[in-house]
C-alpha positions, 0 to 999 in steps of 0.5 A: 078556268081563271081568268088571267087577263083583266080588264086595261089588257083586254081593252089593249088585244081588242084594240091591237087586234082592230087595228092588226085587222085593217093594215092586213086587209090594207097590205093584203096580209092574211096572218094580221087576221090569223093574229088580230083573231087570235086577240079577240079570242083572247079578250073576249074570254079572258085567257090567255093560254102564253100566260099560264107556263109564266105564271102571268095573272093582270085580272087583278079583279080574280073574276073566274069563270 
């Protein structure tokens, strides 16, 4: 499957995931950790299923898996 998340998008996703985990722990809101998990998985795999129907592609390099 073609990767549709570029390096900047990945970095932002991972940074936001870290913040969500910290906020989730501090505020005792478990669902923030679930959202963070989704961001981490999509950030590491480079594929965002939510982008597919809209044909969004932030991957400028055209990497494929």
